[in-house]
N, C-alpha and C positions, 0 to 999 in steps of 0.2 A: 200505665207503667209500659214501657215500648218493648218488645221482646225483638229478639234476634233476627227473625224475618222483616219486622217491618223496619228495624237499624237498615240491616243491609239493602234491600229496597230504596232507602234514602240517601243512602253511603254517595250515588255519584253526584247527586246534586249537591249535597256537604259538602265534597271535593270541590266543586266548580262556584260553592257561594251561593248556591241560588234560593237555598232553603230561607224561612224569614226566621228572625229572632228565636221564637218560642219553640218552631220546629228544631232548628239548629241546638238550642240547649238540651231539649230530649235525648238527641243522638247523642251530644257531649256526654250527658248524663250515663245512658246503657253503655257507652264505648269505658267510661271510668271503671266500669264492672264489670265486663265482658272480654276478657283475654282474645277468644274466637273473632270477635267483630275486629277488635286494634290488629290482628292480623289480614282480615278481609280490607281494613283500609290502609294498612302498611304496601299489603299486593297491589293496590289499586292503584297507589300512590307511585310504585316501585314499575308500575308497567306503563303509567303516564311518564314517567321520566325515561324509559326505556322507548318509548313511541317516538317522543318528541327527538332525543338521538339518534334512532334510525331512520326517522322519517325522509331526510334528504337521502339516504345511502339506497333506498327501496325503488325498484320500478319494473313494470312488466310483467309482472303478477296479476293473472286473471283469473279466476274460478268460478263455477256457475253457482248460483244463489245455495243449491242443496248441499255443495261440499261447504259451504262455507259457513251454513250452520250448523253442519255436522262437526267441523272443528271446534268451533265456538262451544257447541254443548259437550264435546268431549274435554274439550281445555277446563270447563267449568267444574265436572267430575273431578279431572284429577288432581286439579289444584287448589278446588276450594276457592276459585276467584269470585269476583263480582258476576252478577247476573247483569252481562253488559248488552246484552242484545238492542232493547229499548231503538230499536231502528240503529242501530250501530253508534249513537251517540257516545263516541269513545270522549269520556273526558274532556269535553270540550273542543276536541279535535275532530269533529265530524265532517268538517270540510276538507280533511286531512285523507287520502287515498284509503281505503280499505287495504289496498297492498302492505301497507306498512302493519297494519294489525295483524292481516295472515303470514306476514313474515314472521315475526315474533311469535306466533301460534304454534307455528311448523316448526319452527325451532325447538321451542318448547315442548310440543309432543314428541319430537322425534326421539327423545329419552326418555320419559316419564313413565309411557304403558308397560317399559319391560321392567319386571321387576331385578334381573339383573345388573339394570341402568341404576336403578335404586340403591341396591346394595352397595354398587360401584362409587355411588355419590356419597353414602352412608360411610363407606371405608375412608373417602377423603376427608369428611370431617372429623373423623378419630384422627387420622394419618396428622391433620394441618393444628388439632387440639395437644396433639400429644410435643408436636414442634411448639405449640406455642409455651408450652409448663416447661420447657428444658431452660436451664441456666438459673436457676430460682434461687435466693438470698435465704427466704424464710416463707414457710407457708405455714397458716391456721386455719382451722377445719372444725366447722362445730356440726356434728352428727345428730341423728336417733336410731336407736337400735332396739328389738326386741330382745331384752335378755337380762339376766339378774343383774344387778346393779354390781352387785362382788362378785359374781362367777368370772371364770375366765373369759378376755378381751374377746376371744373368737366365738364362745359361744351363742347358740340364740334359741329362741324358743317361741313358734306362731304364738303362742298361746300368754306369751308374756305383756304385758304393759311397755311402750316404748321408751327408753330411758336415755339421758344425754351421753355422749363421750363427747370430749375436746382433745384436741392433736395441735401440738405445737412443735414445729421444729425448723432448725436452722440449718444450712448446710455450707461445704464446705471443710477448710482444714480441723475449723474448732466445731465439730459437730455437738447439739445440744437437743434434744428433745422432751417433750411431756407427753404424754397419754393419760387421759383421766375419764373414770365415770364416779359416781356420787359412792359407790361402796371398793373401789380399786383405782390405784395410782401408780404408775411408774413413772420414775422421772430420771435423765441421764445429763449429769450438769456437766458432760467436757471431762471429771475427771472420775467421779464413782457411780454404778447404777442400782437405785433400789425401787424397788417394789412393794407398798403397802397394801391390806386387804383388811377393809374394814375397821382401819386402826389398831387391828388387833397382832396379824400378823406381817412380817418383813421377812424379806430377804435382798440380800445386799451382797454385788458382785466389786469389787475391789478395784476396779478397772473401765474403763468406755465401753460400751455396748453399740452395736447397730440394731438389735432387733432379738433382742433376750425375752425369755418367758413366754407369753403367748400373744407379742405386738406384734408379730411378722407382719401379718396381711395390713395391719394399720400404716405403719410402715410404708409397706410398697402404695396404700391408699395416697400416702402423703407425698410421696414420689410420682406425682401423676401424672409425668412424661412415660414413667416404666408404668404404671396400670393400663393407659391407655394402649401404649403400641403392644402391651402385652395380650389384650383384650382385642386387639385390632388382627395381631400375629394367630392367636388362639381359634379367632372368627374364620378367619382364611383357611388356616391347615384344617380345622374342622368341619368347613363350610357350615357353619352356624349361619342361620339365617339372621339376616341384618336389613333394619326399616330406618328408613327418614320421614323425619315430618318438621314441621315450623310453626312457632308460636309468636307472637309478641308478648313480649313479660310487662309486667308493672310500671318499668321502667321509659316503655315505648318502644326497646329496642327490640329487633328480630333475635330469636334464637332456633337452634337448631336442635333437633332432640333427634337419638340415633336410640334404639331400642336392641337389644341384643337376647336370644333365646340360649341359656346354658345348661348344660343337663351334666348331673354330678357322676356320673355312672353309676350308681349305687340301685340297688334293687330296691323296689318296695317293700318294706318291711324290716329294712336295714336299721339297725337300733338307731346308728350314725346318721340317718337320713334325714335332715333338717334340723340336726343338733347344730351346724358350722356352716356359714354360708358357702364354704365349699366343698360341702358335702350335699348341698341342696339344690334341687333341679327350680333356676330363677329367671327371672325376666329383668335385664336391668336397663334402665331408662338414663341415659347420659345427656345434659342439656348444656350449650356451649353458647357462648355470645358470637351471635354472628361476624361482629365486628373485630372483637381483642383474639376471637377464636379459643378462647379459655375456657375451661370446665367451671360452670356455677353451680353446677349441683348434679344427682345421681339421687335414682330411685331403685329398691333393689326388692321385688315382689318373690315370694316363696312361692311353689305351687303345691298345693295340697288338696286332698281328698274335699274340704270342706270350700275350696275355691284359692282362688291370687288372696294373699296376705303381705303388705309391706311389712318388710322386717327391718330393712334398714335404708335412710335417708340423710343426705346429705343437706342440710339446711343453709349453710354459709359456709363461703371459701375465700380467703383474703389473702393474695400473695405480696411477698414483700415486705411485710412489716417490722417495723424494730421493735422487739418485744422488752416489756419492763425483766431486766434481769433474776427479779424475785420470783417469777413464772418456773426457773429452773430451781429452788431452793424448796425445804421440805421441811415442816414444824413434825417431829416424831415424838410419840406421846412415849412416856417411861411404860406403858401399859405393854408396848409392841413386844410380841416375842420374836424370834429370829431365827430362817432357818439354818440348817446346820448338815453338813455331809455326815450320813449313819456311818456308825464304826463297827467294828466288827466287835461281839462282844464274846464274852468267855466260854458261853453255851450257842455261839450261833450257831452251832451246825443243827441244833434243837430245828432254829427258825428256819433256815435254808430248805429243810426238808417238808414245810408245813406247804399245802396246795394254798390257794385263794382262797377255798371254803373257809381251810382252818386258821389262817390268818385273820378273816374278819372274823370269826368266831371269835379267837381269841381278843382281839383288838375291843370288841364290843364288851366282852365278858370283863376286860380289865377297866372297863369303863364304868360298868355296873357296882364293881368292887370300887371304887374310887382309886385304883391301884394306878398312881400317873408316871410310876417308874415304868410299870409293865407298859402301859400306854403309849410310854415315848422311844420304846422299840418297833414301834410300828407307826412314827410319824418322823419329820424333819424336823419340829418344831417342839420346843417345852410349852405347855400348854397353858395360856394364865386363867384367871380366876374366872373369867366370861367361861370360856369353854370349859371347864371344870362343872360350872354351875350348871350349863346347859347339859352337858353329857353322863356326869355322875347320875349314881342310882340307876339308869335305864334297865330295862329288862328286853331282853331276846324273844321275838313272837316266833321268827321263823327267818332261817339261812338257805338261800335259793342255791340253784348250781349255776356255777361259774359260766360265764360263755367270753367269747371275745368277739370286735368289731372290725372290720376294714378300718385299715385305716389307725388303727390306736395301741401302740406298743404296750401293751396292757391285758388286765382282765376286769369283766365289770359282774361283782357277786350280789344278786339282789338279796335284799334285807326287809324285813319289817321287825320295829322295836318299839317301845313305850316308852316315853320319857317319864323321867319322878314325878310330874305335873300330871301326867296321865294323857298328853299326847301320844297320836301314835303316827309314826310316817314308815313308809312303803320307800324303797327307792334303791339305786345302784350303787354301791361301794366302787370304785374306780380303786387299782391297785397296780403297783408295778415295783419291780424289782429294781434293788439297789445296787448299783453296777461297783460299788465300795462294800457292800456287805452282804451282796448276793440274798437278800430278805427282802420280803415283800413290806412296801409301804402304800399308807393311803394317799391317792392322788388325786381325790375328788369324790364328791357324792355326799358329802355329810350335810 
């Protein structure tokens, strides 16, 4: 089996057609499996074309052999070009003046060694990528994310498995969209907006919306030109490090790869640190097609004490598809219980005075007693049979001291409970105050 070093030693002769058939087949077999060697071949062919184009324009350049060797060596290190020394036999044009080669190398090396120049080049790739994604009619994005299948669309957990997320969005005067993972789906059909969680809980808004619930960052992602422009402007304003590299995709086309380091600004140990992409320290890797300049992929790595962990990845982007209208239709089970705005109770003042800890305790005690009318006072939903079976009869082991977390407009209450089947759960109950009733309701953490 041919390795990368052996393949790259053969690429010049492969390009020139000088290999025998068996050796050429070995090289071809390796190239089909190795993107790095495909990149070397791509660069080799591009250099060949550049040399032929520039040869007639170059004359009068003469450098000592030592300087020439230094330039070629440096060029090889910086650009990962082919080892082209071999007595300066450059792609079958060894009779052509070495001056043409040197002109091209000097031109390239003038820019590449300086990190600032690389950052400027990376910024240019981002800017052109934003421009290439403007004026879209539709977009479809298929992603993978480390998150709970039914939890908040924006939440991540480096310890979770990757689950699929899909986005369909139409742009224009009559916007429609759908965002879905296995346990949660949100749809706007141009008239109303609906979100269904685990096919049990539902929220309905009787008008079109742009980015309701927790879908805002995914809508920004679908607006590719906005996302890339924002990434570029933030990088420039905050002096974030931009890096540029290149690879050849499986389709044989050159790809530009821009890497951006993003700091959340949250201190280590903050409760929400690494709970959402916007509260995580991440490395973001954007991949663009060199010809169309459009975004083809994105990988986001979360920096953790255990190392960098892939938490989000775009596997597929398709631009300007025609969607089947059924994409924006939902079949809703009769089991779904709908979100309702909390009403002011006759004894509302009693609940307004509760601390977050008291509200959490009262909620769990009501679940233990299967007093679903009391439970409803801490929820925006009427619990269905599944939730009643899951929570009914539970016992409180411990209620901890409530705490707040930066960027969350509510409280977290640590709890430990034992379900009726004997299972024990320790977690943090999220509580917010209703604007209409001024009492706490459960916002998450069950």
